[in-house]
Each structure stands twice: as structure tokens, then as C-alpha cells.
Phi, psi and omega in degrees: 000125180273120178231125175234140182257117177246103172310143187067004185224291185194180166243156177233128180243114177048041181089355181264117172282138173233110184271144168303138178083352173299152178286136186302327177297322177290330180288305181301330178281336182271324189233353185096175176278137179276174174262119186287133167218114183067242186245015182241153173248129183258140180230164173044064178058033180066032172268358183216140178225154178227129168255133184251148181278187180299333179267012183061044169249137177306126173244331183213137179235124191229132176256135193238358185283334179063203187289341179268345186287171174266341177276138182235080177290144178244134182232133192037046181070012178246122176294110192305330186259341179263336176291157169297132184314310185297325180291301181305315182294321180296325179295312179298323178298311182293320176297333179270004180071027171086359172279117181216140178253118175261076189288338187219047172051049182094338178289317188239117180239136175239145182236079198300326179292346176242004175057043177246140168223144183228156181218141175230125185294327189217137182258154176303323175302323177299312181293328182289324175296319178296317183296317179295311180305321183291320184292317180301329179270008173077017180271120181292133176253004177298121183054031181276127192290314183304311181299312180304322176292321176296318182300315178309305182302317178298324179282351187225143178294150179263332175215163177209131182223161171225146186227163177309163177309142178063013183294326186257020181247000000 
């Protein structure tokens, strides 16, 4: 499945556009009905979610699968979940003119001028801290599967979303 993200405008799934501001009924005609959970509608085995405003217009689209998901959205020509998180966030920083809200000390970054938000569950510094704690406790970190998994998660984004203009303001 080919997915492209166009900030402040739309996503395109295999040639089918879903626009920010699009009516829910038009989204459903284009990609099918989502599963409602809370106030969000989930699509593609919950790898994508759409939030609608009170008038049933798309206000936010988020890809949730991360590096282990099956959807591979591309933004500015870069695969959001395959690229190194630091490289992609630097690209987004450049595209936003340097405007960044760091709401969770590196875990959640918002780029208001381009309407993009990203999230990463774990940071490289978190992994380094865990490794040091394990060493101090005499636990081997050599070939440790949990550490390898944490490093992979720290190196890639967990989610990426786009919102309508001023969504992050």
C-alpha cells in the first residue's frame, strides 16, 4: 500500500486522496468505514486513525503502527517509520522553519506551521540509562533482546499525524 502525506492538505492511499476538512461520508466512500473507539475512527487494522470535528469534517489523521506496523507513510519523500527518527525530525524542523513545540521532552514534537506531529515511545538517552542501570545491577546487556528492541524503538518514530491549519496552536 502506497501512502503519501501532504501536510496541511491530505494523505493519498494508493492514489485515493483523503483531505483535511473532508466530510466523513466522503472519507467512507473513498476508504470505507472506520471503527469508532472513543472519539476516533480507526482504519487498516488500527494502523491509521482519523479525528472528525463536530461537523463531521476531518481535522486530524494519524498513523499509529510505527516501525512494526504495516502502513509505511511517506512525507517529503521520506518513509516516516523507516527513516531514523532524528533525521526525519530534523527534516520536519527545516520544513517548519524551525518552529517546534517539544511538549514531552523529545518524545512528542509538534511542528505547528506545517501541521505535523510526531511521537516516539522511547529516546536513545532512555536506552542508555537502562543499559547503565543494568550494568550497575550486574545484568549482562550483551545480546539482550529487550535492549535490542528498545534501541529499534528509540531509532524510529511511533506515530506521525497531520492536522488542519492551527491544529497544533
